[in-house]
C-alpha beads as a LAMMPS data file, in Angstrom:
LAMMPS data file: protein, C-alpha beads

465 atoms
464 bonds

1 atom types
1 bond types

-500.0 500.0 xlo xhi
-500.0 500.0 ylo yhi
-500.0 500.0 zlo zhi

Masses

1 110.0

Atoms # bond

1 1 1 -86.472 323.981 -107.053
2 1 1 -86.921 321.358 -109.745
3 1 1 -85.837 318.622 -107.326
4 1 1 -88.476 319.721 -104.862
5 1 1 -91.160 319.521 -107.547
6 1 1 -89.954 316.061 -108.519
7 1 1 -90.090 314.880 -104.894
8 1 1 -93.565 316.299 -104.440
9 1 1 -94.740 314.622 -107.638
10 1 1 -93.297 311.295 -106.527
11 1 1 -95.008 311.586 -103.166
12 1 1 -98.254 312.638 -104.842
13 1 1 -98.293 309.576 -107.104
14 1 1 -96.794 307.218 -104.463
15 1 1 -93.686 306.643 -106.604
16 1 1 -91.134 307.163 -103.859
17 1 1 -91.248 303.552 -102.651
18 1 1 -89.831 301.247 -105.302
19 1 1 -91.367 298.245 -103.568
20 1 1 -94.757 299.947 -103.457
21 1 1 -97.721 298.838 -105.483
22 1 1 -98.110 302.211 -107.239
23 1 1 -94.492 302.207 -108.433
24 1 1 -94.784 298.632 -109.670
25 1 1 -97.991 299.296 -111.551
26 1 1 -96.489 302.438 -113.085
27 1 1 -93.361 300.497 -114.100
28 1 1 -95.346 297.651 -115.643
29 1 1 -97.556 299.977 -117.660
30 1 1 -94.621 302.160 -118.761
31 1 1 -92.594 299.144 -119.908
32 1 1 -95.630 297.717 -121.672
33 1 1 -96.285 300.987 -123.512
34 1 1 -92.638 301.371 -124.586
35 1 1 -92.477 297.777 -125.816
36 1 1 -95.759 298.115 -127.713
37 1 1 -94.572 301.249 -129.516
38 1 1 -91.107 299.828 -130.196
39 1 1 -92.268 296.465 -131.472
40 1 1 -94.959 298.134 -133.526
41 1 1 -92.382 300.381 -135.222
42 1 1 -90.014 297.459 -135.854
43 1 1 -92.825 295.311 -137.235
44 1 1 -94.028 298.088 -139.527
45 1 1 -90.510 298.704 -140.821
46 1 1 -90.019 294.998 -141.478
47 1 1 -93.387 294.835 -143.223
48 1 1 -92.470 297.797 -145.438
49 1 1 -89.168 296.192 -146.416
50 1 1 -90.860 292.902 -147.231
51 1 1 -93.943 294.237 -148.961
52 1 1 -92.544 297.184 -150.954
53 1 1 -91.561 295.151 -153.984
54 1 1 -93.306 294.590 -157.256
55 1 1 -95.767 291.745 -156.873
56 1 1 -94.537 288.518 -158.430
57 1 1 -97.488 288.329 -160.860
58 1 1 -96.722 291.881 -162.070
59 1 1 -93.076 290.911 -162.657
60 1 1 -94.203 287.914 -164.705
61 1 1 -96.489 290.123 -166.778
62 1 1 -93.723 292.670 -167.393
63 1 1 -91.275 289.982 -168.450
64 1 1 -93.902 288.620 -170.827
65 1 1 -94.362 292.136 -172.270
66 1 1 -90.594 292.361 -172.717
67 1 1 -90.638 289.120 -174.753
68 1 1 -93.462 290.447 -176.906
69 1 1 -91.585 293.708 -177.443
70 1 1 -88.470 291.810 -178.532
71 1 1 -90.522 289.919 -181.108
72 1 1 -92.013 293.162 -182.455
73 1 1 -88.513 294.631 -182.815
74 1 1 -87.738 291.767 -185.213
75 1 1 -90.632 292.614 -187.489
76 1 1 -89.995 294.736 -190.575
77 1 1 -92.256 296.831 -192.753
78 1 1 -92.464 296.699 -196.597
79 1 1 -89.268 298.743 -196.930
80 1 1 -87.340 296.452 -194.607
81 1 1 -87.293 298.871 -191.671
82 1 1 -88.640 298.402 -188.096
83 1 1 -92.432 298.343 -188.200
84 1 1 -93.013 301.345 -185.907
85 1 1 -96.758 301.539 -186.640
86 1 1 -97.414 297.971 -185.434
87 1 1 -95.253 298.621 -182.391
88 1 1 -97.320 301.746 -181.597
89 1 1 -100.543 299.761 -181.913
90 1 1 -99.174 297.129 -179.560
91 1 1 -98.157 299.745 -177.002
92 1 1 -101.615 301.374 -177.093
93 1 1 -103.373 298.038 -176.724
94 1 1 -101.723 297.226 -173.354
95 1 1 -103.456 297.942 -170.055
96 1 1 -100.311 299.594 -168.680
97 1 1 -98.859 302.802 -170.026
98 1 1 -95.595 301.704 -171.672
99 1 1 -93.114 302.546 -174.415
100 1 1 -90.232 300.842 -176.166
101 1 1 -87.310 303.263 -175.958
102 1 1 -83.754 303.390 -177.042
103 1 1 -80.966 303.619 -174.491
104 1 1 -81.114 307.393 -175.049
105 1 1 -84.802 307.409 -173.974
106 1 1 -86.079 308.104 -177.477
107 1 1 -89.420 306.555 -178.487
108 1 1 -89.090 303.804 -181.080
109 1 1 -92.730 303.721 -182.224
110 1 1 -94.803 306.459 -183.783
111 1 1 -96.837 306.867 -180.586
112 1 1 -96.747 310.294 -178.926
113 1 1 -95.403 310.256 -175.329
114 1 1 -97.162 312.243 -172.599
115 1 1 -94.935 315.041 -171.227
116 1 1 -95.435 313.906 -167.611
117 1 1 -94.296 310.408 -168.486
118 1 1 -91.321 311.856 -170.316
119 1 1 -90.446 313.802 -167.142
120 1 1 -90.655 310.659 -164.999
121 1 1 -88.061 308.949 -167.213
122 1 1 -85.476 310.761 -165.071
123 1 1 -86.489 308.527 -162.146
124 1 1 -86.585 305.245 -164.013
125 1 1 -86.169 302.090 -161.851
126 1 1 -85.111 298.484 -162.394
127 1 1 -87.476 295.533 -162.110
128 1 1 -86.286 294.575 -158.578
129 1 1 -86.735 298.091 -157.202
130 1 1 -88.062 298.860 -153.712
131 1 1 -91.199 300.971 -153.824
132 1 1 -92.116 303.874 -151.549
133 1 1 -94.439 303.417 -148.592
134 1 1 -97.018 305.634 -150.278
135 1 1 -99.094 304.948 -153.372
136 1 1 -97.513 306.247 -156.602
137 1 1 -96.805 305.244 -160.254
138 1 1 -93.112 304.451 -160.584
139 1 1 -91.595 303.846 -164.049
140 1 1 -89.958 300.432 -164.427
141 1 1 -87.362 299.665 -167.122
142 1 1 -86.825 296.167 -168.556
143 1 1 -83.812 295.569 -170.860
144 1 1 -84.560 294.304 -174.374
145 1 1 -82.125 293.522 -177.154
146 1 1 -78.974 295.689 -177.163
147 1 1 -79.823 299.354 -177.575
148 1 1 -83.479 299.054 -176.545
149 1 1 -85.504 298.929 -173.324
150 1 1 -89.133 298.570 -172.324
151 1 1 -90.376 301.277 -169.960
152 1 1 -93.631 300.506 -168.082
153 1 1 -95.541 302.767 -165.718
154 1 1 -96.565 300.683 -162.681
155 1 1 -100.299 300.966 -161.920
156 1 1 -101.139 302.616 -158.596
157 1 1 -104.006 300.133 -158.167
158 1 1 -101.462 297.333 -157.709
159 1 1 -99.270 299.222 -155.265
160 1 1 -98.889 297.234 -151.970
161 1 1 -99.115 300.450 -149.929
162 1 1 -102.860 300.350 -150.582
163 1 1 -103.131 297.624 -147.869
164 1 1 -100.692 299.080 -145.348
165 1 1 -103.404 300.668 -143.116
166 1 1 -105.014 297.239 -142.695
167 1 1 -101.648 295.544 -142.077
168 1 1 -100.603 298.211 -139.584
169 1 1 -103.913 297.904 -137.720
170 1 1 -103.515 294.115 -137.564
171 1 1 -99.937 294.500 -136.291
172 1 1 -101.028 296.944 -133.590
173 1 1 -103.827 294.638 -132.455
174 1 1 -101.658 291.504 -132.354
175 1 1 -98.659 293.109 -130.636
176 1 1 -100.817 294.989 -128.123
177 1 1 -102.862 291.880 -127.290
178 1 1 -99.805 289.657 -126.825
179 1 1 -97.861 292.145 -124.697
180 1 1 -100.872 293.058 -122.583
181 1 1 -101.618 289.365 -122.014
182 1 1 -97.997 288.640 -120.998
183 1 1 -97.669 291.622 -118.674
184 1 1 -101.145 291.053 -117.237
185 1 1 -100.186 287.478 -116.353
186 1 1 -96.900 288.641 -114.817
187 1 1 -98.641 291.395 -112.879
188 1 1 -101.432 289.079 -111.740
189 1 1 -98.898 286.480 -110.617
190 1 1 -96.870 289.104 -108.791
191 1 1 -99.971 290.310 -106.956
192 1 1 -101.702 286.950 -106.480
193 1 1 -98.825 285.236 -104.697
194 1 1 -98.829 287.538 -101.646
195 1 1 -102.637 287.646 -101.745
196 1 1 -102.857 283.846 -101.681
197 1 1 -100.391 283.754 -98.799
198 1 1 -102.425 286.334 -96.917
199 1 1 -105.551 284.302 -97.599
200 1 1 -103.877 281.115 -96.324
201 1 1 -102.718 282.954 -93.208
202 1 1 -106.199 284.330 -92.555
203 1 1 -107.663 280.828 -92.922
204 1 1 -105.155 279.494 -90.424
205 1 1 -106.165 282.258 -88.032
206 1 1 -109.831 281.411 -88.572
207 1 1 -109.049 277.787 -87.670
208 1 1 -107.445 278.908 -84.410
209 1 1 -103.754 278.728 -85.310
210 1 1 -102.506 282.011 -83.873
211 1 1 -98.846 281.033 -84.261
212 1 1 -98.980 281.810 -87.980
213 1 1 -96.990 284.844 -89.112
214 1 1 -98.212 286.241 -92.400
215 1 1 -95.343 288.743 -92.750
216 1 1 -92.815 285.899 -92.973
217 1 1 -94.795 284.212 -95.743
218 1 1 -95.582 287.353 -97.741
219 1 1 -92.067 288.783 -97.477
220 1 1 -91.148 292.274 -98.615
221 1 1 -92.011 291.924 -102.298
222 1 1 -94.801 294.532 -102.137
223 1 1 -94.813 297.205 -99.429
224 1 1 -98.598 297.431 -99.065
225 1 1 -98.987 293.662 -98.711
226 1 1 -96.148 293.523 -96.213
227 1 1 -97.799 296.250 -94.109
228 1 1 -101.119 294.403 -94.286
229 1 1 -99.377 291.192 -93.204
230 1 1 -97.755 293.028 -90.284
231 1 1 -101.155 294.332 -89.183
232 1 1 -102.564 290.822 -89.489
233 1 1 -99.740 289.470 -87.338
234 1 1 -100.332 292.159 -84.724
235 1 1 -104.040 291.348 -84.690
236 1 1 -103.321 287.607 -84.370
237 1 1 -100.930 288.198 -81.491
238 1 1 -103.415 290.471 -79.735
239 1 1 -106.282 287.999 -80.166
240 1 1 -104.031 285.156 -79.029
241 1 1 -103.191 287.032 -75.843
242 1 1 -106.856 287.809 -75.180
243 1 1 -107.932 284.203 -75.762
244 1 1 -105.020 282.981 -73.650
245 1 1 -106.075 285.241 -70.789
246 1 1 -109.684 284.124 -71.128
247 1 1 -108.777 280.425 -71.123
248 1 1 -106.379 280.897 -68.252
249 1 1 -109.088 282.690 -66.291
250 1 1 -111.597 279.899 -66.917
251 1 1 -109.042 277.239 -66.031
252 1 1 -107.876 279.016 -62.891
253 1 1 -111.426 279.691 -61.720
254 1 1 -112.417 276.070 -62.366
255 1 1 -109.414 274.749 -60.471
256 1 1 -110.003 277.145 -57.609
257 1 1 -113.633 275.990 -57.373
258 1 1 -112.574 272.383 -56.837
259 1 1 -111.027 273.131 -53.445
260 1 1 -114.126 274.627 -51.777
261 1 1 -116.272 271.960 -53.464
262 1 1 -114.092 269.239 -52.006
263 1 1 -114.388 270.846 -48.553
264 1 1 -118.128 271.161 -49.104
265 1 1 -118.428 267.438 -49.845
266 1 1 -116.354 266.589 -46.768
267 1 1 -118.522 268.763 -44.535
268 1 1 -121.685 267.132 -45.929
269 1 1 -120.235 263.710 -45.122
270 1 1 -119.513 264.803 -41.551
271 1 1 -122.950 266.403 -41.159
272 1 1 -124.687 263.144 -42.150
273 1 1 -123.182 261.496 -39.095
274 1 1 -124.293 264.210 -36.689
275 1 1 -127.655 265.394 -38.026
276 1 1 -130.935 263.655 -37.205
277 1 1 -132.841 261.631 -39.810
278 1 1 -135.487 264.324 -40.388
279 1 1 -132.921 266.577 -42.152
280 1 1 -131.439 263.834 -44.351
281 1 1 -133.570 265.008 -47.307
282 1 1 -131.981 268.453 -47.124
283 1 1 -128.546 266.888 -47.017
284 1 1 -129.377 264.832 -50.100
285 1 1 -130.312 268.003 -51.972
286 1 1 -127.070 269.663 -50.901
287 1 1 -125.158 266.583 -52.025
288 1 1 -126.861 266.676 -55.433
289 1 1 -126.087 270.360 -55.819
290 1 1 -122.442 269.688 -54.947
291 1 1 -122.248 266.837 -57.490
292 1 1 -123.815 269.047 -60.148
293 1 1 -121.308 271.799 -59.435
294 1 1 -118.449 269.274 -59.694
295 1 1 -119.782 268.089 -63.048
296 1 1 -120.036 271.670 -64.298
297 1 1 -116.454 272.388 -63.309
298 1 1 -115.322 269.191 -65.038
299 1 1 -117.163 270.183 -68.231
300 1 1 -115.631 273.666 -68.175
301 1 1 -112.148 272.233 -67.722
302 1 1 -112.710 269.770 -70.571
303 1 1 -113.962 272.485 -72.888
304 1 1 -111.040 274.743 -71.966
305 1 1 -108.518 271.934 -72.472
306 1 1 -109.875 271.136 -75.939
307 1 1 -109.020 274.656 -76.989
308 1 1 -105.310 273.812 -76.534
309 1 1 -105.394 270.211 -77.748
310 1 1 -105.346 270.873 -81.497
311 1 1 -101.555 271.183 -81.356
312 1 1 -100.908 267.932 -79.449
313 1 1 -103.632 265.461 -80.435
314 1 1 -102.533 262.387 -82.402
315 1 1 -104.921 261.101 -85.016
316 1 1 -104.675 257.369 -85.704
317 1 1 -106.669 254.984 -87.940
318 1 1 -109.828 254.129 -86.028
319 1 1 -112.716 251.720 -86.579
320 1 1 -115.874 253.615 -85.589
321 1 1 -118.073 250.527 -85.262
322 1 1 -116.027 249.110 -82.377
323 1 1 -116.182 252.410 -80.479
324 1 1 -119.923 252.686 -81.047
325 1 1 -120.517 249.157 -79.731
326 1 1 -118.760 250.077 -76.483
327 1 1 -120.833 253.241 -76.084
328 1 1 -124.097 251.459 -76.902
329 1 1 -123.619 249.034 -74.020
330 1 1 -122.975 251.930 -71.633
331 1 1 -125.839 254.072 -72.950
332 1 1 -128.439 251.294 -72.699
333 1 1 -128.063 251.506 -68.905
334 1 1 -128.911 255.235 -68.980
335 1 1 -132.095 254.878 -71.070
336 1 1 -135.372 255.895 -69.485
337 1 1 -137.928 253.093 -68.976
338 1 1 -139.978 253.907 -72.098
339 1 1 -137.069 254.862 -74.354
340 1 1 -135.502 252.569 -76.959
341 1 1 -132.103 252.550 -78.656
342 1 1 -131.808 251.029 -82.140
343 1 1 -128.327 250.388 -83.500
344 1 1 -127.362 249.937 -87.170
345 1 1 -123.651 249.365 -87.686
346 1 1 -122.014 248.789 -91.054
347 1 1 -118.909 246.730 -90.399
348 1 1 -117.645 247.372 -93.933
349 1 1 -116.788 251.031 -93.404
350 1 1 -113.184 252.135 -93.845
351 1 1 -110.847 253.314 -91.134
352 1 1 -110.928 257.015 -90.294
353 1 1 -108.389 259.349 -88.720
354 1 1 -109.492 260.087 -85.166
355 1 1 -108.429 260.236 -81.547
356 1 1 -110.051 257.408 -79.576
357 1 1 -110.666 259.432 -76.417
358 1 1 -112.110 262.428 -78.252
359 1 1 -114.148 260.198 -80.543
360 1 1 -115.689 258.357 -77.594
361 1 1 -116.405 261.647 -75.831
362 1 1 -118.098 263.171 -78.890
363 1 1 -120.375 260.201 -79.606
364 1 1 -121.157 259.763 -75.894
365 1 1 -122.153 263.423 -75.488
366 1 1 -124.534 263.261 -78.446
367 1 1 -126.131 260.043 -77.136
368 1 1 -126.504 261.474 -73.641
369 1 1 -128.002 264.629 -75.085
370 1 1 -130.597 262.616 -77.013
371 1 1 -131.453 260.520 -73.946
372 1 1 -131.879 263.611 -71.761
373 1 1 -133.903 265.842 -74.054
374 1 1 -135.672 263.674 -76.650
375 1 1 -138.494 262.707 -74.279
376 1 1 -139.551 259.840 -72.044
377 1 1 -140.919 257.746 -74.961
378 1 1 -138.322 258.634 -77.585
379 1 1 -136.861 256.226 -80.079
380 1 1 -133.136 256.842 -80.549
381 1 1 -131.232 255.426 -83.503
382 1 1 -127.481 255.157 -83.948
383 1 1 -126.022 254.285 -87.333
384 1 1 -122.588 254.282 -88.975
385 1 1 -122.634 254.874 -92.721
386 1 1 -119.882 255.472 -95.252
387 1 1 -120.051 258.247 -97.840
388 1 1 -117.633 259.118 -100.635
389 1 1 -114.932 260.821 -98.555
390 1 1 -116.013 260.329 -94.953
391 1 1 -117.779 258.013 -92.521
392 1 1 -120.773 259.370 -90.606
393 1 1 -121.964 258.492 -87.125
394 1 1 -125.658 259.387 -87.279
395 1 1 -127.705 259.739 -84.075
396 1 1 -131.421 260.376 -84.611
397 1 1 -134.333 260.771 -82.213
398 1 1 -138.066 261.335 -82.685
399 1 1 -138.446 263.586 -79.661
400 1 1 -139.838 267.066 -79.268
401 1 1 -137.089 268.630 -81.381
402 1 1 -135.848 272.189 -81.223
403 1 1 -136.978 275.459 -82.861
404 1 1 -135.553 275.929 -86.351
405 1 1 -134.206 279.395 -85.539
406 1 1 -132.075 277.927 -82.735
407 1 1 -130.667 275.026 -84.739
408 1 1 -127.415 276.815 -85.579
409 1 1 -126.774 277.615 -81.889
410 1 1 -126.901 274.100 -80.477
411 1 1 -123.108 273.736 -80.718
412 1 1 -122.358 277.061 -79.007
413 1 1 -121.046 276.879 -75.410
414 1 1 -123.474 277.565 -72.549
415 1 1 -126.454 277.595 -74.911
416 1 1 -129.500 275.581 -73.868
417 1 1 -132.683 275.348 -75.855
418 1 1 -135.827 276.647 -74.106
419 1 1 -137.470 273.202 -74.023
420 1 1 -134.406 271.859 -72.206
421 1 1 -134.241 274.541 -69.474
422 1 1 -135.676 272.430 -66.724
423 1 1 -134.117 271.398 -63.470
424 1 1 -134.997 267.775 -64.050
425 1 1 -133.213 267.650 -67.403
426 1 1 -130.069 269.277 -66.106
427 1 1 -127.188 270.154 -68.382
428 1 1 -125.004 273.219 -68.755
429 1 1 -124.979 273.806 -72.496
430 1 1 -121.444 272.454 -72.878
431 1 1 -122.055 268.919 -74.111
432 1 1 -122.539 269.711 -77.810
433 1 1 -119.958 272.518 -77.635
434 1 1 -117.406 269.900 -76.554
435 1 1 -118.589 267.703 -79.447
436 1 1 -117.955 270.510 -81.947
437 1 1 -114.492 271.278 -80.535
438 1 1 -113.538 267.598 -80.552
439 1 1 -114.632 267.191 -84.195
440 1 1 -112.696 270.296 -85.241
441 1 1 -109.575 268.924 -83.560
442 1 1 -110.032 265.627 -85.454
443 1 1 -110.509 267.600 -88.727
444 1 1 -114.090 266.466 -88.996
445 1 1 -117.383 268.268 -88.520
446 1 1 -120.613 268.031 -86.549
447 1 1 -123.943 268.824 -88.200
448 1 1 -127.400 269.098 -86.642
449 1 1 -130.565 268.728 -88.735
450 1 1 -134.281 268.750 -87.993
451 1 1 -136.181 265.622 -88.960
452 1 1 -139.166 265.775 -91.284
453 1 1 -141.625 264.697 -88.580
454 1 1 -140.137 265.285 -85.141
455 1 1 -136.815 265.132 -83.454
456 1 1 -133.242 265.990 -84.318
457 1 1 -130.457 264.248 -86.233
458 1 1 -126.803 264.863 -85.377
459 1 1 -124.165 263.707 -87.853
460 1 1 -120.521 263.327 -86.873
461 1 1 -118.388 263.209 -90.014
462 1 1 -114.948 261.590 -89.842
463 1 1 -112.848 261.871 -92.984
464 1 1 -111.313 258.705 -94.356
465 1 1 -107.529 258.465 -93.942

Bonds

1 1 1 2
2 1 2 3
3 1 3 4
4 1 4 5
5 1 5 6
6 1 6 7
7 1 7 8
8 1 8 9
9 1 9 10
10 1 10 11
11 1 11 12
12 1 12 13
13 1 13 14
14 1 14 15
15 1 15 16
16 1 16 17
17 1 17 18
18 1 18 19
19 1 19 20
20 1 20 21
21 1 21 22
22 1 22 23
23 1 23 24
24 1 24 25
25 1 25 26
26 1 26 27
27 1 27 28
28 1 28 29
29 1 29 30
30 1 30 31
31 1 31 32
32 1 32 33
33 1 33 34
34 1 34 35
35 1 35 36
36 1 36 37
37 1 37 38
38 1 38 39
39 1 39 40
40 1 40 41
41 1 41 42
42 1 42 43
43 1 43 44
44 1 44 45
45 1 45 46
46 1 46 47
47 1 47 48
48 1 48 49
49 1 49 50
50 1 50 51
51 1 51 52
52 1 52 53
53 1 53 54
54 1 54 55
55 1 55 56
56 1 56 57
57 1 57 58
58 1 58 59
59 1 59 60
60 1 60 61
61 1 61 62
62 1 62 63
63 1 63 64
64 1 64 65
65 1 65 66
66 1 66 67
67 1 67 68
68 1 68 69
69 1 69 70
70 1 70 71
71 1 71 72
72 1 72 73
73 1 73 74
74 1 74 75
75 1 75 76
76 1 76 77
77 1 77 78
78 1 78 79
79 1 79 80
80 1 80 81
81 1 81 82
82 1 82 83
83 1 83 84
84 1 84 85
85 1 85 86
86 1 86 87
87 1 87 88
88 1 88 89
89 1 89 90
90 1 90 91
91 1 91 92
92 1 92 93
93 1 93 94
94 1 94 95
95 1 95 96
96 1 96 97
97 1 97 98
98 1 98 99
99 1 99 100
100 1 100 101
101 1 101 102
102 1 102 103
103 1 103 104
104 1 104 105
105 1 105 106
106 1 106 107
107 1 107 108
108 1 108 109
109 1 109 110
110 1 110 111
111 1 111 112
112 1 112 113
113 1 113 114
114 1 114 115
115 1 115 116
116 1 116 117
117 1 117 118
118 1 118 119
119 1 119 120
120 1 120 121
121 1 121 122
122 1 122 123
123 1 123 124
124 1 124 125
125 1 125 126
126 1 126 127
127 1 127 128
128 1 128 129
129 1 129 130
130 1 130 131
131 1 131 132
132 1 132 133
133 1 133 134
134 1 134 135
135 1 135 136
136 1 136 137
137 1 137 138
138 1 138 139
139 1 139 140
140 1 140 141
141 1 141 142
142 1 142 143
143 1 143 144
144 1 144 145
145 1 145 146
146 1 146 147
147 1 147 148
148 1 148 149
149 1 149 150
150 1 150 151
151 1 151 152
152 1 152 153
153 1 153 154
154 1 154 155
155 1 155 156
156 1 156 157
157 1 157 158
158 1 158 159
159 1 159 160
160 1 160 161
161 1 161 162
162 1 162 163
163 1 163 164
164 1 164 165
165 1 165 166
166 1 166 167
167 1 167 168
168 1 168 169
169 1 169 170
170 1 170 171
171 1 171 172
172 1 172 173
173 1 173 174
174 1 174 175
175 1 175 176
176 1 176 177
177 1 177 178
178 1 178 179
179 1 179 180
180 1 180 181
181 1 181 182
182 1 182 183
183 1 183 184
184 1 184 185
185 1 185 186
186 1 186 187
187 1 187 188
188 1 188 189
189 1 189 190
190 1 190 191
191 1 191 192
192 1 192 193
193 1 193 194
194 1 194 195
195 1 195 196
196 1 196 197
197 1 197 198
198 1 198 199
199 1 199 200
200 1 200 201
201 1 201 202
202 1 202 203
203 1 203 204
204 1 204 205
205 1 205 206
206 1 206 207
207 1 207 208
208 1 208 209
209 1 209 210
210 1 210 211
211 1 211 212
212 1 212 213
213 1 213 214
214 1 214 215
215 1 215 216
216 1 216 217
217 1 217 218
218 1 218 219
219 1 219 220
220 1 220 221
221 1 221 222
222 1 222 223
223 1 223 224
224 1 224 225
225 1 225 226
226 1 226 227
227 1 227 228
228 1 228 229
229 1 229 230
230 1 230 231
231 1 231 232
232 1 232 233
233 1 233 234
234 1 234 235
235 1 235 236
236 1 236 237
237 1 237 238
238 1 238 239
239 1 239 240
240 1 240 241
241 1 241 242
242 1 242 243
243 1 243 244
244 1 244 245
245 1 245 246
246 1 246 247
247 1 247 248
248 1 248 249
249 1 249 250
250 1 250 251
251 1 251 252
252 1 252 253
253 1 253 254
254 1 254 255
255 1 255 256
256 1 256 257
257 1 257 258
258 1 258 259
259 1 259 260
260 1 260 261
261 1 261 262
262 1 262 263
263 1 263 264
264 1 264 265
265 1 265 266
266 1 266 267
267 1 267 268
268 1 268 269
269 1 269 270
270 1 270 271
271 1 271 272
272 1 272 273
273 1 273 274
274 1 274 275
275 1 275 276
276 1 276 277
277 1 277 278
278 1 278 279
279 1 279 280
280 1 280 281
281 1 281 282
282 1 282 283
283 1 283 284
284 1 284 285
285 1 285 286
286 1 286 287
287 1 287 288
288 1 288 289
289 1 289 290
290 1 290 291
291 1 291 292
292 1 292 293
293 1 293 294
294 1 294 295
295 1 295 296
296 1 296 297
297 1 297 298
298 1 298 299
299 1 299 300
300 1 300 301
301 1 301 302
302 1 302 303
303 1 303 304
304 1 304 305
305 1 305 306
306 1 306 307
307 1 307 308
308 1 308 309
309 1 309 310
310 1 310 311
311 1 311 312
312 1 312 313
313 1 313 314
314 1 314 315
315 1 315 316
316 1 316 317
317 1 317 318
318 1 318 319
319 1 319 320
320 1 320 321
321 1 321 322
322 1 322 323
323 1 323 324
324 1 324 325
325 1 325 326
326 1 326 327
327 1 327 328
328 1 328 329
329 1 329 330
330 1 330 331
331 1 331 332
332 1 332 333
333 1 333 334
334 1 334 335
335 1 335 336
336 1 336 337
337 1 337 338
338 1 338 339
339 1 339 340
340 1 340 341
341 1 341 342
342 1 342 343
343 1 343 344
344 1 344 345
345 1 345 346
346 1 346 347
347 1 347 348
348 1 348 349
349 1 349 350
350 1 350 351
351 1 351 352
352 1 352 353
353 1 353 354
354 1 354 355
355 1 355 356
356 1 356 357
357 1 357 358
358 1 358 359
359 1 359 360
360 1 360 361
361 1 361 362
362 1 362 363
363 1 363 364
364 1 364 365
365 1 365 366
366 1 366 367
367 1 367 368
368 1 368 369
369 1 369 370
370 1 370 371
371 1 371 372
372 1 372 373
373 1 373 374
374 1 374 375
375 1 375 376
376 1 376 377
377 1 377 378
378 1 378 379
379 1 379 380
380 1 380 381
381 1 381 382
382 1 382 383
383 1 383 384
384 1 384 385
385 1 385 386
386 1 386 387
387 1 387 388
388 1 388 389
389 1 389 390
390 1 390 391
391 1 391 392
392 1 392 393
393 1 393 394
394 1 394 395
395 1 395 396
396 1 396 397
397 1 397 398
398 1 398 399
399 1 399 400
400 1 400 401
401 1 401 402
402 1 402 403
403 1 403 404
404 1 404 405
405 1 405 406
406 1 406 407
407 1 407 408
408 1 408 409
409 1 409 410
410 1 410 411
411 1 411 412
412 1 412 413
413 1 413 414
414 1 414 415
415 1 415 416
416 1 416 417
417 1 417 418
418 1 418 419
419 1 419 420
420 1 420 421
421 1 421 422
422 1 422 423
423 1 423 424
424 1 424 425
425 1 425 426
426 1 426 427
427 1 427 428
428 1 428 429
429 1 429 430
430 1 430 431
431 1 431 432
432 1 432 433
433 1 433 434
434 1 434 435
435 1 435 436
436 1 436 437
437 1 437 438
438 1 438 439
439 1 439 440
440 1 440 441
441 1 441 442
442 1 442 443
443 1 443 444
444 1 444 445
445 1 445 446
446 1 446 447
447 1 447 448
448 1 448 449
449 1 449 450
450 1 450 451
451 1 451 452
452 1 452 453
453 1 453 454
454 1 454 455
455 1 455 456
456 1 456 457
457 1 457 458
458 1 458 459
459 1 459 460
460 1 460 461
461 1 461 462
462 1 462 463
463 1 463 464
464 1 464 465
């Protein structure tokens, strides 16, 4: 019956699992409490042994009184006997209650001894005696010349036990503070290590690394953390499967679309040879629609491929100015008649870690985006500037801009701003999404900001190697 109660109590307080957090906390606090009480008792006992002696200044005073008493024992009265009257006057004049006695505890002077003091002579103590741990008035004996001794009643005001409550309180505070600090650090370290590992695993998951396994990093040190890590691993595996299915679906659909599009283009080419001239305009529209569909499929495939490239891309030292010069020459051909492109390159910037193909694609997409949507008379500026830890490729336009509430969504896939939803402008909402994915793969970042007057600024930040 008792065993059943013990099992129920252990289950109630979660003490059955020795690797569990409840058992560990209980163990830490129990050990801390036992150590505090034990060390406190040991420290108090040591303090009592050290402190329960006559103070050194009191010993010096008593020895001085013994010397004075010896001198008085040498003095004689008119009849040549011991001057007992002078000795009694000397005894009464002292601050301590004392007597010069024979070895048989008989008073030498004419002074009358108090009965209580006479009773305490049974418990007489030497000068190096150990006092009690409570305040009292012990009687101390100091040897004089042969046959005599000085007996002094120790003053309770000088007893060291007066200060024991303060000493004991200080000991309790110091020992408790030190032990609590030590065990708190040990407990915090024991709990923080698996928490930090869980945090690192969750960050890896947030960055798209679904191969991470938190349970292997956390281990089995704490049951609750291990269970949480297992749940995190299960969630990561489930999300990885869902994302894999989604990407596979997009890739398969995009690949499957290429076949009918290729047949569509072939049929249009054959129709041009057989149809009369009056329907050539309709064929041109069909050809444009087919080209646009091919471009859309290519963009979807590129965006889908970037999702898998973070594990295989190779980042090498890259000079951004040289890449920008290549893109500027290509982009100048795409400018509208009234648009202008101003370039400001700083050839003194340091090398950055990047992938040349992804870097070219990211900068090109931002430039094309500015050319398409900034406006027919826009001024576009491209600059490369070095900051403390990274080099920025800054592309600015003074066009119509975008609404502030939609600024954070410009890098989301298949998102197009309302001003850009025109057939003439084109676009599928994947250009800047590809830019963001490419920058994440290269461990950089893409930032969009609204200009003070008009237009948008996009900053591509590449961290210095």
